[in-house]
C-alpha positions as CSV (number, residue, x, y, z in Angstrom):
1,M,90.9,121.3,80.0
2,K,93.1,121.3,83.1
3,R,90.6,119.3,85.0
4,I,90.6,116.6,82.3
5,I,94.3,116.4,82.3
6,V,94.4,116.1,86.1
7,I,91.7,113.4,86.1
8,V,93.4,111.4,83.4
9,S,96.8,111.7,85.3
10,L,95.1,110.5,88.5
11,I,93.5,107.6,86.8
12,L,96.8,106.5,85.2
13,S,98.7,106.9,88.5
14,L,96.1,104.8,90.5
15,S,95.9,102.1,87.7
16,V,99.6,101.5,88.0
17,V,99.3,100.9,91.8
18,V,96.1,98.8,91.5
19,F,97.2,96.7,88.5
20,A,100.8,96.2,89.6
21,K,102.0,92.7,88.7
22,E,103.7,90.7,91.4
23,K,107.1,89.4,90.2
24,S,109.6,87.1,91.9
25,F,113.4,87.1,92.3
26,T,115.5,84.4,93.9
27,G,119.0,85.0,95.2
28,R,121.4,85.2,98.1
29,L,120.7,87.7,100.9
30,I,123.9,89.9,101.1
31,F,122.8,92.8,103.3
32,I,120.1,93.4,105.8
33,G,119.2,97.1,106.6
34,K,116.8,98.7,109.0
35,D,113.8,98.4,106.5
36,Y,115.2,96.7,103.4
37,I,117.3,93.8,102.3
38,E,119.7,93.4,99.4
39,V,119.6,90.2,97.4
40,K,122.1,89.2,94.7
41,H,121.8,86.6,91.9
42,G,124.8,86.4,89.5
43,K,125.7,90.0,88.7
44,T,122.2,91.4,89.5
45,E,121.7,93.0,92.9
46,K,118.3,94.3,94.0
47,I,117.1,96.1,97.0
48,F,113.7,95.2,98.4
49,Y,111.8,97.2,101.1
50,I,109.7,95.8,103.9
51,Q,106.1,97.0,104.2
52,E,103.4,96.3,106.7
53,K,101.9,93.6,104.5
54,S,105.2,91.8,103.9
55,V,105.2,88.2,104.9
56,I,108.5,86.4,105.9
57,M,108.4,82.6,105.7
58,K,110.9,80.0,106.9
59,N,110.1,76.3,106.9
60,N,106.5,77.1,106.0
61,T,105.9,79.2,109.1
62,N,105.7,83.0,109.5
63,V,108.8,84.5,111.1
64,S,109.9,88.1,111.7
65,F,112.2,90.3,109.7
66,A,114.7,90.0,112.5
67,D,115.1,86.2,111.7
68,L,116.6,86.9,108.3
69,E,120.4,86.2,108.1
70,A,123.1,87.1,105.6
71,C,123.9,84.4,103.0
72,Q,120.5,82.8,103.1
73,V,119.0,82.0,99.7
74,V,115.6,83.7,99.5
75,K,112.7,83.8,97.0
76,I,111.2,87.3,97.0
77,N,107.7,88.0,95.6
78,Y,107.4,91.8,95.1
79,I,105.6,94.7,93.5
80,A,107.1,97.8,92.2
81,G,105.9,101.3,93.3
82,D,107.4,104.8,94.0
83,N,110.7,103.7,92.4
84,K,111.1,101.0,95.0
85,L,110.5,97.2,95.1
86,F,108.2,96.2,98.0
87,I,108.2,92.7,99.4
88,T,104.9,90.9,99.5
89,K,106.4,87.6,100.5
90,C,110.0,86.5,101.4
91,E,110.6,82.8,101.6
92,V,113.9,81.4,103.0
93,V,114.8,78.6,100.5
94,K,118.2,77.6,101.9
95,E,119.9,78.4,105.2
96,S,123.1,80.4,105.5
97,D,126.3,78.7,104.6
98,C,128.6,81.6,105.4
99,K,129.2,80.8,109.1
């Protein structure tokens, strides 16, 4: 009986990761951390974590995480996992106007 419960638990855990739906969020970049960014739209603030597969785009070209600046408007495509939001693609929609 324990084996069945363990197997069912593993299947459910793996299916969440495999079948995770990609979502998107657009907002202003308000903070850049070592391995994450914080984006705000209205009253909603979300923290997105960078992963190896994350793609950062600016003017339809790939750029690095270091090229992101505060106050840029970004569109984030992300997946949820391990109680975190992981970036699959981050596209700079509008340049910073906070300078």
